[in-house]
N, C-alpha and C positions, 0 to 999 in steps of 0.2 A: 147105522151111525147114531150114537146117542145125541140127544138134544139137551142143551143147557139153557134154562131160562132164569135170568137173574133180574129182579126189579131193582135197577141201579139206584134210583132216588131213595128208596126205602129199604132195600134189601129184604123184602118180605119173603119168608120161606114157606108160606102156605102153599098147599098143593104141590109139594116138591117131589112127589113120587113120579118123576118123568123118566127115570131110567133105573136099571137094576142097581146102579152105583149111587143113587141119589142119597143125599143126606136128609134124613127126616127130622125136622126141627119141631119142637113143641108148638102147637097153635097159640096165638096170643092169649087166649082165655086161660091157659095153663101156666103162663109166665107171670112173674112179678115185674112190675114196671121198672124197678131199679136194676133188674137183670137183663132187660130187653137189649140194650146196646151190646153187652158182652155176648149174648146168645146170637144176635144177628151177625156180629163180627166173626165169631167162630164158624157159623154156618156159611157165610160168604167165603171165607178162606178155604174151607173144606170143599166147597163146590168148585172154586177156582183150581184147586189141586186136581180134581177129577177132570176138569177142562184141560189142564196141562197134560195129563196122561193121554187124553183123547187126541190132542193136537200132535204130540210126538209119535203116537202110534200110527197116526194117519200119514205123516210126512217123513218118518224114518230117522236114520242116524245123523242126517245133516241138520236136524231141527232140535232146538232147545226151547223149553217153555219155563218161565219163572213166575213165582207168586211172591209179592212183597206185602208184608204187614206194615203199613205206614204209621201205625200207632207204636211201633217198636224201633223208630229211627234212633241212631243211624244204621244199626245192624238189622235191616228190614227184610232181608231175603229169608223166607221161611220154608220155601219149597222150590226145588229145581229138578226138572226131568230132562235128561240129555247131557252131553259132555262137550258142548261147543266152546264155552268160555272157561271150563274147568273150575267153576266156583262151587262152593258148598253153602248149605244153610248157615246163616249167621254172617254172611258177607254183607258189606254195606250197600246202600243204594248208589246207583250211578249218578254222575254229574247231570246227565240229561233228565233223569227222573226227579232229582232235587229241583231242577229249574221248573219242571212241569208242576210240581207240588206248590211252588211259590207263586204261580200265576193265579189270577182270580178265577173263581168257579165259572165254568162255561167257556173258558178260553183254552182251546187246544187240549181238550180232555184226551184226545187220541192222536198219536203220531204214527203214521203208517209208512212202511216201506222206505225207511231212511237207511243210508249206507253207514256201516261201521266197520272197523278193522279190529280183530282180536289181537291179544298180546303176542300171538305167534304168527301174525301176518295174514290170517284168513280174512277173506272178503265176506262180510255178512250183510244180510238184508234184515232189518229189525222193525218191530212194532211194539208200541207201549200204550196201554190204556189205563186210565185212572178210574177209580170207583170212589164216590163220595157218599157220606151218610146224609140223612134228611136235613141236617144243618149246613151242608155244603163243605164239611171237613173231609179232606182226602184220607181214606182209611185203608185202601188196598190198591195194588197195581198188578196188572197182568202183562207180561212181556214175552215176546217171541223173537228168537234169533235164529236165522236160517243161513247156513254156510253155503255160499254160491260158488266156492272155489272150483269144485269138480265140474260144475256146469259151465264155468268159463273155459276151462281146459277142453271140455268136449266141444264147445262151440268153435273154439279155435281150430280144432282138428277137422271140422266140417267146412271151414271157409274156402279151402282150395277147390272144393267140389261145387260150391253154390255161389261164389263171388267171382264171376268171370268178367274182366274188363271188356268193354265193347270196342271193336275194331282194333284190338291189340294195344289200346292206349292204357298206360299204367293208371291205377286208381290213386287218387290223391285226396287225402282226408284233410279237412280244414275246419277248425273250431273257432267260431266267432265268440270269443270269451268276453265276459263282463268283468272278470277279475283275474289277477295273476294265479289265484288258486285253481281256477278253471283251466287255464293254460297248462299248468303243471299236471293236473289230472289228465288232460288230453294227451300230453307227451308220455306220461306213464302208460296209459292205455295203448298208445301206438307202439311203444317199445315191447310191451307184453304181447301184443298181437303179432309182432314180428317174430318173437321167439316161439309163440304158440302155446304158452303156459302162463298160469298165474305165478308171479314172482316167488310166492311162498312155497311153491312146489318145484322150483327149478333146482337142477344140480349145480355143482361148482362151475362147470364150463358155461352153462346157460346163464348163470348169474353174472359171470364175467362179461359175456356178450350183452346182457341186459344193461349193465352199468355203462359199457362202452357205447351202446346206442344212445343212452341218456346223455352221455358226455358229448356225443356228436350233435345232439339236438340243443345243446347249450342250456339244458334244464337247470344246471347247478348255478346259473347266474341269478336264479330267483331265490329270494330269502326264504329259508325254512324248507327248501326242497330236499336237502340231505336227510332231515328228520322224516319227511314224508316218504321218501324212497325206502328208508330203513324200516318204517312201519309196514310198508307194503311187502317187503322182503322177509319180514320177521326176524331182523337182525338189529344190532346196535348201529348207531351212526358212525362209530369208530371202524366198524367193518366196512361200511360204505367208503369211508375215507381211505382205507387200505386198498380197496379195489381201485379207487381213483388214482392213488399214488402209483400203483403198478401200471395202470393204463397210460398215464401221462409220462412215466419214465420210459415205457416201451416205445412211445412215439418220439421221444427226444433222441437226438443224435448221440450215438455211443462210439467213443474212440475204439477202433479195433474190433467193433461189433459187426454183426450182420443181421439179416432178416431172421435167420434161424434162432439167433440168440434172443431176439425180441419175442419171437413166438414162444420159445421155451419159458421166458419170464411171464408172459401172459397166462400160460397154462398152470402157473404156480400161485394163482389167486387164492385167497382164503375162502373158507366155507362160510 
């Protein structure tokens, strides 16, 4: 495994022959003072690109690593390895990265293992690290996004074999939430666990059951819950409203209808 040593406060590139992919920067004695900053910045970005290659090679197709040149804001993304967020070089910095840049030096230079959701509904675990020059100015960022969707599905498949209630008593999950957002998150997780898949990978029938479970849990009484459900499913909020319309109309009394009519209507839910 290649090792990458970066002197973050000064970005010194001396003694950089630490791997066969190392970037060999000229020693300070061979540089002009006026060009030091440019050379150090280029050397840093090239080393971070090699680090991105190493991280994705290690963790595979579910991993993405990005390098941002913060001297080129707003279009700061200069290198990306992996296809998790489907971005290209030249893409803008994220809102979280911009917030980190605007903080004072020394405050939360690194944010690890925070949860994000991709535009297509994938559940991601992410990390962002800032790099500053000797004056404290943010000049680069290294970001990792790891898609946990497949691992969630695998864990749900194992639950029947490892989570056995004692004495035949049903298992009851309870979340002592500190905010409505935590309650909504808990209800989403419970419904996904019931189906046994992450919502973004569910088929049409499973999505219908998922929204029906959420309706039964009264999650849609919480403000913003429709948008949160839509992000988790990787659909628009209008699609969620269509599911709800079908579910609620199927529950309502229908003149001349029967249970089979209601079941047929439920099976015609949108994708």
